[in-house]
C-alpha positions as CSV (number, residue, x, y, z in Angstrom):
1,K,148.6,33.8,21.4
2,A,148.2,31.5,18.2
3,A,152.0,30.2,19.0
4,E,151.7,29.5,21.7
5,L,149.0,27.2,21.5
6,D,151.1,25.8,18.9
7,R,154.1,25.4,21.6
8,Q,151.7,24.0,24.2
9,F,150.6,21.2,20.9
10,E,154.3,20.4,20.1
11,A,154.9,20.0,23.5
12,E,152.2,17.6,23.9
13,I,152.7,15.7,21.1
14,A,156.5,15.0,22.4
15,R,155.3,14.3,25.9
16,L,152.7,11.6,24.4
17,T,155.0,10.7,22.2
18,S,157.5,9.0,24.6
19,E,154.8,7.8,26.8
20,I,153.5,5.6,23.8
21,E,157.2,4.3,23.4
22,K,156.2,3.0,27.2
23,A,153.3,2.0,26.5
24,P,152.8,1.1,22.8
25,R,149.5,-0.6,23.5
26,S,147.8,2.1,25.0
27,V,144.5,3.1,22.9
28,E,144.3,6.1,25.4
29,L,147.7,7.2,24.6
30,Y,146.9,7.2,20.9
31,S,143.7,9.3,21.1
32,R,145.1,11.7,23.0
33,R,148.4,12.5,20.9
34,G,145.6,12.1,17.4
35,D,143.4,15.3,19.2
36,A,146.8,17.2,19.6
37,C,147.8,16.6,16.0
38,F,144.5,17.2,15.0
39,F,144.4,20.3,16.8
40,R,147.9,21.0,15.5
41,G,146.4,20.7,11.7
42,Q,148.6,17.6,11.2
43,F,146.0,15.6,9.8
44,P,147.9,12.3,8.5
45,E,149.4,12.5,11.5
46,A,146.4,12.1,13.7
47,V,144.6,9.8,11.3
48,A,147.6,7.4,11.5
49,D,147.1,7.7,15.6
50,Y,143.2,7.3,14.9
51,E,143.8,4.4,12.6
52,K,145.7,3.2,15.6
53,M,143.5,3.1,18.1
54,V,141.5,1.0,15.8
55,E,143.9,-1.3,15.1
56,L,144.2,-1.7,18.7
57,Q,140.7,-2.0,19.6
58,P,138.9,-3.1,16.2
59,D,135.3,-2.4,18.2
60,L,136.0,1.6,18.0
61,D,136.1,1.5,14.8
62,T,131.9,2.1,14.0
63,S,132.2,5.1,16.5
64,H,135.1,6.8,15.8
65,W,133.5,10.6,14.5
66,R,136.9,11.9,14.9
67,K,138.7,10.0,12.6
68,G,136.2,10.7,9.6
69,I,137.1,14.1,10.3
70,A,140.8,13.9,10.3
71,Y,140.4,11.8,7.2
72,F,138.4,14.9,5.3
73,Y,141.2,17.3,6.3
74,A,144.3,14.9,4.9
75,K,142.4,15.0,1.7
76,R,141.2,11.4,2.0
77,Y,137.6,12.0,1.2
78,R,136.4,8.3,0.0
79,D,137.7,7.3,3.3
80,A,136.0,10.2,5.4
81,A,132.6,9.3,3.5
82,H,133.4,5.7,4.7
83,Q,133.8,6.3,8.3
84,F,130.9,8.6,8.4
85,E,128.6,5.8,6.6
86,I,129.5,3.1,9.5
87,Y,129.3,5.7,12.5
88,H,125.1,6.1,11.3
89,T,125.0,2.5,12.0
90,F,126.8,3.5,15.6
91,D,123.8,6.7,15.7
92,N,121.6,7.0,13.4
93,V,120.4,10.8,14.7
94,D,122.7,13.1,14.6
95,R,122.9,14.6,11.7
96,E,125.9,16.2,12.0
97,N,127.5,12.6,11.2
98,G,125.5,12.8,7.4
99,I,126.6,16.7,7.2
100,W,130.6,15.3,7.6
101,R,129.6,12.4,5.2
102,Y,127.9,14.5,2.2
103,L,130.5,17.4,2.1
104,S,133.2,14.1,2.1
105,Q,131.4,12.7,-1.1
106,V,130.9,16.0,-2.7
107,K,134.6,15.9,-3.0
108,A,135.2,12.4,-3.9
109,V,131.9,11.7,-6.2
110,G,130.5,15.1,-6.8
111,R,127.7,17.2,-5.9
112,D,124.7,15.0,-7.5
113,K,125.7,12.0,-6.6
114,A,126.6,12.9,-2.8
115,R,123.2,14.1,-2.9
116,E,121.6,11.0,-4.4
117,G,123.8,9.3,-1.2
118,L,122.0,12.1,1.7
119,L,121.9,9.3,4.7
120,K,118.0,8.8,5.8
121,Y,116.7,10.2,9.1
122,E,113.9,9.9,11.3
123,K,114.0,12.1,13.6
124,D,114.9,15.6,13.7
125,D,117.8,16.4,15.2
126,R,118.9,20.0,17.1
127,E,118.8,22.7,15.0
128,P,120.2,24.0,12.6
129,F,121.2,20.6,11.3
130,P,118.2,19.6,9.7
131,D,118.2,23.2,7.8
132,V,121.4,22.7,6.8
133,Y,120.8,18.9,5.9
134,R,118.1,21.1,3.2
135,L,120.4,23.3,2.2
136,F,122.8,19.9,1.0
137,S,119.7,18.7,-0.2
138,G,118.9,21.7,-2.6
139,E,116.2,22.6,-0.6
140,L,117.6,25.7,1.2
141,S,120.2,28.3,-0.1
142,G,123.0,29.3,2.7
143,E,121.1,32.6,3.1
144,D,117.9,30.8,3.6
145,V,118.9,28.8,6.7
146,L,120.8,32.1,8.5
147,K,117.5,34.1,8.0
148,R,115.5,31.4,9.5
149,I,117.8,31.4,12.6
150,H,117.5,35.4,12.2
151,A,114.0,35.1,12.7
152,A,113.2,32.2,15.2
153,Q,111.9,33.4,18.7
154,I,115.0,32.0,20.6
155,P,117.4,33.2,23.4
156,A,120.7,35.3,22.4
157,R,123.0,32.4,22.9
158,E,120.7,29.8,21.6
159,R,121.0,32.2,18.7
160,E,125.0,32.6,18.9
161,Q,125.5,28.7,18.7
162,R,123.0,27.9,15.8
163,L,124.8,30.6,14.1
164,F,128.3,29.0,14.1
165,Y,127.3,25.5,13.1
166,A,125.3,27.2,10.3
167,E,128.4,29.4,8.9
168,L,130.8,26.5,9.7
169,Y,128.6,23.8,7.9
170,I,127.3,26.9,5.3
171,G,131.8,27.8,4.6
172,L,132.3,23.9,4.2
173,N,129.8,23.6,1.8
174,E,131.1,26.6,0.2
175,F,134.3,25.1,0.2
176,V,133.6,21.1,-0.8
177,E,131.6,23.7,-3.8
178,G,135.3,25.4,-4.9
179,R,133.3,29.0,-4.0
180,L,136.7,29.4,-1.7
181,E,136.2,33.6,-1.0
182,S,132.5,32.6,0.0
183,A,133.8,29.8,2.5
184,E,135.8,32.0,4.0
185,Q,133.7,34.6,4.8
186,H,131.6,31.9,6.2
187,L,134.3,30.2,7.9
188,A,135.4,33.6,9.6
189,A,131.7,34.0,10.7
190,A,131.7,31.0,12.6
191,A,135.3,31.4,14.3
192,R,133.1,35.0,15.2
193,N,130.3,33.2,17.2
194,S,132.5,30.4,18.6
């Protein structure tokens, strides 16, 4: 199944590349090819397409969160942190953005400086993001976050959704902290809840 999906993305990238040759100023085509590259794990290529989108339409820069995630996976952590910082001026409620900025900053400048620079939020976002954010600030452990989800009086489907995001971000936190075995376990748990 993974091989088939990879072939589909490869064909989509080839098709979009041909279309871009005919319409080299199409922001939509660069967006779609960037996404296909991203899902195929071709992060530098995704970054190049997302940067081309912004070059063609500069007003997209502050709202382009996908570019930030592509920077992160392309190991351009300072660029990723900057992208999430400017996105905060576009949407100052989405705590997931602050989570990605923190993860990027840990890799770029270390945990202590990243904690000092945590974005401030006036309103709580949807769960489990406030608790995940508290994990990054040092107020909660990953186990605390998961226990709170299991203890919550919520429908099973909502619990699954919260567990997906919690496991994803706990796993990414373990990754940036260099605890790779734990990161793998949490990310595998996220995949099972997706």
